[in-house]
C-alpha positions in Angstrom: 0.0 0.0 0.0 1.0 3.6 -0.6 1.5 5.6 2.5 -0.5 8.7 3.1 1.2 12.1 3.3 0.6 12.1 7.0 2.3 8.8 7.5 5.2 9.9 5.4 5.6 13.1 7.4 5.7 11.0 10.6 8.3 8.7 9.0 10.4 11.7 8.0 10.2 13.4 11.4 11.0 10.2 13.3 13.8 9.1 10.9 15.5 12.5 11.0 15.1 12.7 14.7 16.7 9.3 15.2 19.5 10.2 12.8 20.3 13.4 14.8 20.0 11.5 18.1 22.6 9.0 16.8 25.0 11.7 15.7 24.7 13.8 18.9 24.4 10.8 21.3 27.5 9.0 19.8 29.4 12.3 20.0 28.6 12.6 23.7 29.5 9.0 24.4 32.7 9.3 22.5 33.9 12.4 24.4 32.9 10.7 27.7 35.0 7.6 26.9 38.1 9.1 25.2 40.1 12.3 25.1 41.6 11.5 21.7 39.8 13.6 19.1 40.6 11.0 16.4 39.0 8.2 18.4 36.0 10.5 19.1 35.4 11.2 15.4 35.8 7.5 14.6 33.2 6.5 17.1 30.9 9.2 16.0 31.3 8.3 12.3 30.8 4.6 12.9 27.6 5.1 14.8 26.3 7.3 12.1 27.1 4.9 9.3 25.5 1.9 10.9 22.5 3.9 12.2 21.9 5.7 8.9 21.9 2.4 6.9 19.3 1.0 9.3 17.1 4.1 9.2 17.0 4.2 5.4 16.1 0.5 5.2 13.3 0.9 7.8 11.7 4.1 6.5 12.5 3.9 2.8 9.4 2.0 1.8 7.2 4.6 3.6 8.6 8.0 2.8 11.7 7.4 0.8 14.0 8.1 3.8 15.0 11.6 2.7 15.7 12.9 6.2 17.2 15.9 4.4 15.6 19.0 2.8 18.4 19.0 0.2 17.3 15.5 -1.0 13.6 16.5 -0.9 14.2 19.6 -3.0 16.3 17.7 -5.5 13.6 15.0 -5.7 11.0 17.6 -6.4 13.1 19.4 -9.0 14.0 16.3 -11.0 10.5 15.0 -10.9 8.4 18.2 -11.2 7.5 17.5 -14.9 6.7 13.8 -14.5 3.3 12.3 -13.7 4.5 10.6 -10.6 7.0 13.3 -9.5 7.3 14.5 -5.9 4.6 17.2 -5.5 5.2 20.6 -4.1 2.8 19.8 -1.3 5.0 16.9 -0.3 8.0 19.3 -0.1 6.1 21.7 2.0 5.2 18.9 4.4 8.5 17.0 4.4 10.9 19.9 5.2 9.1 21.2 8.4 8.8 17.5 9.6 12.5 17.0 9.0 13.5 20.1 10.8 11.2 19.4 13.8 12.5 15.9 14.0 16.1 17.0 13.9 15.6 19.4 16.8 13.7 16.8 18.7 16.5 14.3 18.1 19.1 16.7 19.5 17.0 17.2 22.6 16.5 13.5 23.0 20.2 12.8 22.9 20.9 15.4 25.5 18.2 14.0 27.7 19.6 10.4 27.4 23.0 11.7 28.6 21.6 14.0 31.3 22.7 17.1 29.5 20.7 20.4 29.4 17.8 19.7 27.1 18.4 22.9 25.0 21.7 24.6 25.1 22.7 26.3 21.9 26.1 25.2 20.7 29.2 27.4 21.1 31.1 25.3 18.5 32.0 27.9 15.8 32.3 26.4 12.4 32.8 29.5 10.3 35.6 29.1 7.8 36.0 29.0 4.0 37.3 25.5 3.9 34.4 24.2 6.0 31.9 25.7 3.6 33.7 24.2 0.7 33.7 20.9 2.4 29.9 21.2 2.8 29.5 22.0 -1.0 31.6 18.9 -1.9 29.9 16.6 0.7 26.4 17.6 -0.4 27.1 17.4 -4.1 28.5 13.9 -3.7 25.5 12.8 -1.7 23.1 14.1 -4.4 25.2 12.5 -7.1 25.1 9.2 -5.4 21.4 9.1 -4.6 20.2 10.4 -8.0 22.9 8.6 -9.9 21.7 5.3 -8.4 18.2 6.2 -9.3 19.1 6.9 -12.9 20.7 3.5 -13.4 18.0 1.6 -11.7 19.9 0.8 -8.5 18.1 2.8 -5.9 17.8 -0.3 -3.8 21.5 0.1 -3.0 20.8 3.4 -1.2 21.0 2.1 2.4 24.5 0.8 1.9 25.6 3.5 -0.6 24.5 6.5 1.4 25.7 5.2 4.7 29.1 4.3 3.2 29.4 7.7 1.5 28.6 9.7 4.7 31.0 7.6 6.7 33.8 8.4 4.1 32.8 12.1 4.0 33.2 12.3 7.8 36.9 11.9 7.1 37.6 13.5 3.7 35.9 16.8 4.4 37.0 19.3 7.0 33.4 20.0 8.0 32.8 16.3 8.8 30.0 16.2 6.3 26.8 17.6 7.7 25.4 17.7 4.1 21.9 18.2 5.5 20.1 21.5 6.4 17.7 19.9 8.9 20.5 18.1 10.7 22.5 21.3 10.7 19.7 23.2 12.4 19.1 20.3 14.9 22.8 20.2 15.9 22.7 23.9 16.8 20.5 23.0 19.8 23.2 20.9 21.6 26.4 22.3 23.0 28.2 19.0 22.7 30.8 17.3 20.4 28.5 17.4 17.3 27.1 20.9 17.8 27.3 23.9 15.6 27.0 27.5 16.7 23.8 29.1 15.5 25.8 31.8 13.7 27.4 29.1 11.6 24.2 27.5 10.5 23.2 29.9 7.7 26.5 29.7 5.8 26.4 25.9 6.2 22.9 25.6 4.7 23.8 28.0 1.9 26.8 25.8 1.0 24.6 22.7 1.2 22.1 24.2 -1.2 24.9 25.1 -3.6 26.2 21.6 -3.3 22.7 20.3 -4.1 22.6 22.3 -7.4 26.1 21.2 -8.2 25.2 17.6 -7.6 22.2 17.7 -9.8 24.3 19.4 -12.5 26.8 16.5 -12.4 24.0 14.0 -12.6 22.7 15.7 -15.7 26.2 15.9 -17.2 26.9 12.2 -16.5 23.5 10.6 -17.2 21.9 13.2 -19.5 18.9 15.5 -18.8 16.2 14.0 -16.6 13.3 13.1 -18.9 11.6 10.0 -17.6 10.0 9.1 -14.3 12.0 6.8 -12.0 10.6 4.2 -9.7 13.3 3.6 -7.0 12.6 0.8 -4.5 14.0 2.8 -1.5 15.8 6.1 -1.0 14.1 8.8 -3.0 10.5 8.3 -4.2 9.1 10.4 -7.1 5.5 10.7 -6.0 3.7 8.0 -4.0 6.3 5.5 -2.7 6.0 1.8 -3.5 6.8 -1.1 -1.2 10.4 -2.3 -1.4 11.0 -5.3 -3.6 13.1 -8.2 -2.3 
């Protein structure tokens, strides 16, 4: 059965919230257990990789497991002229659900580790190289997701996206936020994974630029988007279908 818009919104909110809870919670746990920054980042990245793969698998058949306004906007843009493309009303519903879920996930992680429920981060992330890292990380993520879709391998999204984010943790100086909703959510926690509110807007601008760049690369590699796609999981164009074995 196709999921209603309401159920898809719930899936996006819960999925994004759990993703942020994993990122923030594993960051807190890592700093509690080790004083080595490299070990902290390794623990944080591994928890995110495994958790993200599971979340995409669980929620993909319901909402497409976007968990990311950049992915939602890209899905709408590529499918806006196709009969089963993601509708604008879906975009308007998905993005607030993702942002609300991300904020809730940060608060949940703080609560689990007995931290102040809401304490805005003081971790300044304002630097040219960090913004460039976000452009690269987001462009690569969009290229991966929509490239898999274009070659009929969207079912590989759980493994592919998780693996890419895990790699981008290490090859980008920003540790690959690559997600406007997650960026906003991480501003609500003054812990290892936090980002100062003043750093949020430039990060989101870089992520949106990366989204446009990623779509441009997809078009350059695979040609202009002209036909509707029917991915099994990852990014639905219109009403999602149950995942095939």
